[in-house]
N, C-alpha and C positions, 0 to 999 in steps of 0.2 A: 484347672484353680484358675481363677481370673490371676491374674498381674495385683491388683490392688488389693486384694486377698492375701497372695502369696508377699505383699510389705506388710502387710500388718502384722502376719506370722511369724515375720524373719526380720523384727527391729535392730539387730544389732546389723545385718548385713547391711542396710542402708550407711551406717556408718564406714564397712568396708568399701562400698559401692563409691563411695566420693571421698572421704578424705587421703586417700591413698592414689589419688589421681596427680597428674599432675597440673592440670588448671584449678583444682583447688585453691582458692587465694587467700585463705585465713590460714594457713599453715602457723601461723604464730600465736595464736588463739586456740584456748582450750574449749572443743563443743561440747557440750553439756546435754542438746537434744536435737534429737531430727525429728522433723515432722512432714513425711510425703505427701502431696494431693496429687489426686490422680486427675490429668488434664483429658487425657480422652487414650482409650485403649480397643484396639483394632489387630485384625487378623490380616496377612500380608503374603503370599506369597510361600503358603505353606507356614510360616510364622506366625507367632503372637508377640505383639509388641506392645510398648505402654509408654506416653510420655506424662512424666510426674515434675511438678516443680517440688524442690524440698527446700522446707524452711529450717536453717541450721542456725541454733541458738546458742551463745558461748558463755564463759563464766566471766567475761568482761567486753562491753560495747553492746551495738548494734547489732542484733541476727543479720544472716546474707539467706538469700534466696538462689539458688539451682538449678537448673534446668537438665533433666536424666533423663533422655529417653532409654527405656530397657527392652531388652530382649529375653524373653523367656524359653529358653530353649526345652528340647524334648525328654533332657534329662534331669529337668527340674532344677538346673542351675541357671540364676538371672545375670546376666552381665551387660553393659555395654552397649546399646542397637547399634551405635555409630561402628561397632566391631562388624557388623553385619552388611554387604553389598545388595541384598535387596531392599534393607531398610534406607541405604543413602538412594538407591534408586529412587524408590516412595516419595523421598523427600522432592528430587529433582523432578519427578513427573509432576508435581503439584502443582510447578509453573508453567507446564504445559496446559492442563487443565483448568488453570486459574482458578483452585480449588481452594474451597472453605467448608471449615466444619465445625460442626456444631460443638461444644465441648461440654463433660462431665459437669463444670461449672458454671454452666449457662453462658459461658464466653464463646468467642469462635478463633478460629485460626485460619487465619487469612493468607493464600501464597497470590504476592502481586509482582507480576514480572514488571521491569521497565514498559513503556509503552511501543515502545519501534521494537521489541527485541524478538527475535523468533526463539522461543525457548526450546523447540526442537534441534537447535542445530548443536546444543549443549546435552540436553537432560539425558539424550539417548547414549551418551557416552559410558565408558567403563569409571566407577568411583575411584578411587584413591586417596586414603588415609596418608595427612600430612604427619609426621611425627616429631616430638619436640618443641612443638608449641606449649605455650607456658599457661595464657590464661583462656583460650578458645580452641575449636576441634576444625579444622580447615580441611576441606577435601577437593581435590582435585577432578573434573571431569574431562580426560582426555584431552588435557590442555587448553582447554576451550572455554574453563569458566571453574573457580574458585568459591565454593562452599562454606562461609565459615559460620560454626554452629556459637552460639555465647552461652555459654557455660553459668556464669554469674549474673544474673538477672537483675535488671534495673528498670522501672517503667519510666517513660517518657521519649522523647525523640531521639533516635542512635544518631550522635553526629557525623559517625562514620560513613553510615549511608547517605545523610544527609546532605553529607559537603560533597561526595562523590557525586551524587545524581544530580548536585547545582554544577558543577565545574561540568559534566557531563552533558546534560541538558540545553545550558545556557552560555557556555564559554567555549567547548569543545577543545577545553584543555588537555592536550594529549599525555601528559607524562603524571596520570594518575591511572588506575585501573579504568574502564569502563563500568557503571552501573548497567546490572543486569534484575534485581528485584529484590525482593524481601520476603520473611517470612514471620508474620504477626500475631501477638495475641492480643484480641481486642475486645474491648468491654460494652455492653451500653450504659454502664452503672458511673459511678464515679471513678473507676480506676483506670487509671491513665495506661495507653497501650505500652507492651511489650513488645521490643523485636528479639524473637527467638534465633532468627538466623537472617544471612544477607548473603549474597552472591554477586561476582563481579570478575570482569572479562579477566583471563587468567593470563600473565603476562611472563614472556619468556625471559628467562634473566641470567646473570652468574651468580647468584647470592643476593642478600644486604650487604650496605657498605662497611658495615660494622666488620665485617667478616673481611671484604677486598681491603678495606685500609690500612687496619694495622699489618694484614700479610703483607701487601704490594711496600710497606714502609721499612718492613724487616729486610726484606730482601732485594732491596732496590740499590743499585748503584747510584753515583752522586748525579751523574746525568741525570738517570729517571727518575730523580726527585723531583725536579722540574715540571717533567708529564705530567705529575701527581697535583702538582700546583696549578698545573692550567685545568686539571679535573677538578679540584675543589672551586676553583675559581668559577666552573661553569656549572657545581654545584650553586652558588651563589646567586647564579643569573636563574636557573630555574626555580629557585625558591621565592625572587624577585617576582617574578614571572605568576609563580604561585600567587603571592599576595596582592600582586595586582587584579589577576582575575578574583578573589574574593574580597577585595574593595570595589569590585562593580557589579552591587546588588541586580541588576536584569532586573529592576522592579517585583523582588521577591523581600516582601517585609524582614525577614529574620536575616538577612542579609546586608540589608542598608547599614553603612558605617553612620559612626555617633563619633560625635567630638569629643575629646575628653574635655570635661568640667573641673571647678573647682573644687567640687565634693570628690570626684574622682582622684585628683590629684593629694586633697589631705587623707584622705582613705587611705591610697597606695605609702604614703607617706609615713602615716603610722603603724600600718603593717609590717611594710618594712623594717620599720626601727627597732617594733616589739619582735623581728623575728631576728635582726642584730642582736638584741640585748640576751636574747633567749641562748641565740649558738653559742655567744662568746662566754655566758655563763657554763653550758657544757663543758668549754674547751679547756675552763679553769675546772673545772668539777672534774673531771675525768683526767687532767693531768696533763693537757697535749699542750697548756701553755700558762704561763705563769701569771697571777693576779695583774701585773702588771702588763703583760704580753696581751692578755683577754683586752680589756683595759683599751690599749693603742688600740687595736684594732678594730674594735667598734668606733670608738672616736673617728680614726681614719674613716671607716663605712660610712657612720652619720654623714658624716662630712660629704660625703660624696650623692648619698641619698636628699639631700638638702638642696640639691638642685633640681627635685623631682618637676619643678615647673616648668621646665624646658618642653615638656610633653604637651601642655597647653596650645592649642593650634592644630597639632596632629588630631588624628585620626584613629579609635578603637575599631577593629572589624573583625570577624569570626577569622579563626586561626589554624594551626593545627591541634596546638596545644600540647602535646608531648612528644615535640620533633629532636631528632635523633639519627647517630647513622643507623640505628637499626630497622627506622621506620623509611628509609630510602633505599630502592633497589639498584643495584648497576646492570644496566642494559646497553650492551654493548660498549661502546662509550658514551653513554646519556643515563639518563638518572629517571627512575620513576616511586613516584611519594605516596604512600599507603599507611595505613592504619590512624584514618581521622578520628578514633575513637575519643582521644584526649587521655587525663590522667586518669587511670583505674580507681582511684581512691576518691574520687568526685563523684557525685551526682550529674546525671544526663543534663540538669538543669546549669550544672553548674559550669559542665564542659562547654555548653555553649555558649556560654556567656564572652562579650566580644571584649579584647583586648588587643595592645599595641602588637603590630607585626612584629615588632622585635623583641617579644618573647619567645616567639622560633628560630628567629635568629641564635639570639643567648644561647638556646638550647642545642643548637648545632654546634656552636662554637666551644664548649663542653664538652661534648661529645668528641668532637677532633682531639680536645684536651687529651681526654681519657684513651682516647685510640693511640695516640703517641705515648703516654704511661706506658698501654700494656706492652709495648715493644719497649721502652727502655726497662721496665720489670725483669728482662729476661740476660741474667747474668751473662749469655755468651755474646751479648752484643758488645763490642771494641768499644776505647774511651771515644777514636778519632768520632765513629758513627753514633754516639749520644750526642756528642757536641753538635753534630749536624744534624740532629733531629731534635735539639733544644731551638736550633736555628729556624729549622723547617716549620715548627709549632706555631714560633712567632708568627711569620711570613704566611701562611696558610689562612690565620687568622686575617691578615690581610688582605690575601685573596679572595678568599669567601665575602668577606664585606665588600671589597671593589668591584666585584662580581654582581652582589646585590644592589648594590646603590647605581648600578649602572642603567637597572632596571628601573627602580623606585623612588630614583632622585629627583623628584618632577614635583613643585610645588602645586601644580594645582591638583593632584593627587592628594596630598597632606598624610601620608602616608606615616613620614617619618620627618621628625624635625630639621628642619636645615635655614634656621636663624642666623647660625654663623657656624665658623668651623669647626666649634667644640659640641654643640647641639646634639647633635648624631651622638658625638662618643658619651657626652654625658645621659644622654636618653637610654644609651645601650647598657653604659655602667649599671642603671638599677636593675635592670633585665637580668644581667650575669649575678651583680651580687645576690639576687631572689633565688636563683638555682644554683647560685654554688651554696648558698646558705643551704639549702634543702641537702645540697651533696655532703657537708659537712655533717650534716646530723644523723645522716643515714650512714655515714662511713664510720661516726663513734657508736652507731647501735648495732652496725654488724660486720665491716670489714675496717676495722680500725689502721690496717697495714695502711690501708689506701685512703689513709686521710692527707697525707700532703698534697696529691693531688688539685682538691679542690681549696685546702688550705693554703695554697700557692697560690692558686687563682685570685681569692681573695687579698692576698699580700699584696699581689702584684696591682688590683683597681686600685687600694688604697695608696699605697704611693703613687699612682697617677702613671704606671708604666703599660 
């Protein structure tokens, strides 16, 4: 029996194969219909495999499409094909052979290795699936390469592969993984390409910084906290170097910097103003603030937003777009920046839009605030250490910004406002407000016990601290 026939005869199994997975990204919505479409079915190494796109429709909102490689076992069970090593090897071998497959939908799947990459150096290595990843499935090949299989599919150019390839090929930026290739579903019609998987060089590391920093803060003696400040400053340096590289298009049109226009300024002020009023209303509605308190907070934030024209004269560039401690690996005493996919809820086109690099700076500063808060949430932390950590948080923010500005604060680059001593701070406040407003709304809906973290940040910005 073909897999396509099996899927047709077992419609309830499609639900089980998708909604119970960690990578299913629509857990907050109620699915009402699953429509699997066969992309390609084949036999390999004595096993029967099938590649499916599954359209999931919900009781509310737009549908989502998921990529589901399936393995039809000899006992007639069908499970995720990424659990079978021979399928993983088949995926990898496609790069060595520059494989192209005509699909059941008259499209084609194309394996494209990076131009000067010897795919044989990693494709023959034993594969190992990483556990714990939320939105995709990643496979390590002998600590040489990491293949990321995208589960929730979106048409368009994937900024993760695009940016890593740009930094690898045009700037030799050593603090991102090397780009090794991608697997793309292509069409001759009007349909945009869809990236199914991407492969990058594997980075030996001690885990991401979201694990590293709170752990280090929780156990650090006072004298060790100074070393952590040095590390945070160095992260600021690496972030600045990233933005300098992204701001140098090297002749690549999609990376050409663009100046902020008066239209950009007006649109940003309008959007932030609406978000301030919406968030203040939610805070009052949910009882987190009195009416007077919400109005006072909104008024102070709108006053900060009124300085939006400080961005005039600075540049919009391609940015990370979802920059936080979890997107940075701790590699010995340095850092490697990963996951340039952008915000998962946005379309590929939206994720590729240019912005002020201060969007990334704000994202990391907010992440550092949350890292400190996770340590303070431990009731075993002494009051003396709590006081020290509050001091450390403020000092770390300054250290990160100082490291960052040591690289980017050059008028000829135009990456950040530098008209006067307050221009940078006012511009950064805009993106800190944007990020913290999102966090407030998220915490109100999901983790009200964490609300004080972003709300405290908004209060500090409103007070000019």
